[in-house]
N, C-alpha and C positions, 0 to 999 in steps of 0.2 A: 504494500500500500504506500502510495506517495501522495503528498498534498502540500499546500502552502504552510500548514501548521499541524503539528501532531502533539498530543498529550497522552501520557500513559498512566493508567490507574493501577495500583498494586494492591494485593491482598497477601498478608504475611510475607512481604518482601518479594513477591513474585508478580510478574505482569498479569493483569486480569483482563483489562480492556484497553484498546488503543483508539483514541478519539481523533479523527482527522477532519479538518475543515479547509475549505477553499481548494477548488480544482482537484478533487480526490480522484485517483486512478487506482483500480485494482485489476491486476492481471491474473487470470486463472486458465491454465491449459484446457481444463474441461468446460468451463463456462464462457470464456472469452474475456474481453476487456470491458470493464464497467467504469463509467465516469459519473460523477455527481458532485453536488455542493458539499455534502457532509458524509462521513462514514464512521462506523463503529465496528471494530474487529474484536470479537469475544474470543479470547485465547483458548479457554477450556473446550467449548464445542466447535471451535474453528469455523465460526460463521461471521459474515460481514453483512451489516445492514447499512444501506446507502439511501440517502434522501436528497431531495431537491434536484430537479432537472436530471434525472437518472437516465443514462443511455447504456445499453448492453449491446456490444458488437461481437459477433462470432462469424467469421468469414463474410459472406454477403448479407447475413441476417442482422437486422438492427431492431432493437426493442427500446421503447421509451416509456417512462412512467414517473410517478412521484416517489416510489419506494421500491428498493430491490433488496432481497435477502438471498445471499449466496452461501451454500454449505460448501466450504472449501475441501471437504473430504469426499463428498459424493459428486460435486459439480452441479448439483441441482440449484437452479436459480428461480426465485418466485418474485414476479414483478407485479406491483399493485398501484392503485391510484390513477386509473384512466390509462392503463398500459395500451400501447399500440404495437402490433406485430404484423409482419407480412402475412397475406392470406395463405401463402404456400411456403412454409419454411423449407430450407435446404434439406436434401436427403440426409436422413439420420437424425433430424431434429424433430421435436414434437412440441406443439403448443396446445394448451387446453385452457378452457375458461368456463366459469359457471354462467356468464352473461356475455352474449356476443351480439353485435350489431354490425351489419354490413356497411362498408364505407365505399363511396364512389371511386376512390383511388386504389381499390383492391387491398385496402387495409382492414383489419378488424379492430373495433374498439372494444376493449375488455376491462371490466371492473377489476378483475384479478386474474392474472395468467401465470401459467407455469411453463417455463422454457427449459427443456432438458436436452443436453447434448451428450450423447454417449461417449 
C-alpha cells in the first residue's frame, strides 16, 4: 500500500492496522490494482478497505465505487456504493450483484458487487 500519508496503529507493540490517506494505491496479483482516497489495511485478517472514488483495475476490466474491500489472501474483492462494472467481464472473471440495472453504455449499475479473479 502506498499513499500520501500513512499511520500505523499497534496492539501490544505489534502493527494492527495501517491507515492510508491521499492517493492510496494497493497492488494485488489476484485482485488487480485498486486506487482510492483512503485505505485501511487490517494486519490480522489481511484485508484492505478502501473508500472515496475507488477504482479497481485488472487487465481491461475497470470497476468503480465508493467502497472496496479486498481479502489479500483469497483475492476476493467486494465493491459497494453504486459500483459500476462492464457488462461482460474478461474471461475468468465473475461479477455478481443483488441489484442490477441496465445502462445504455453497456455498463451495469450495482448496489453491491463482487468481482472475483481466479
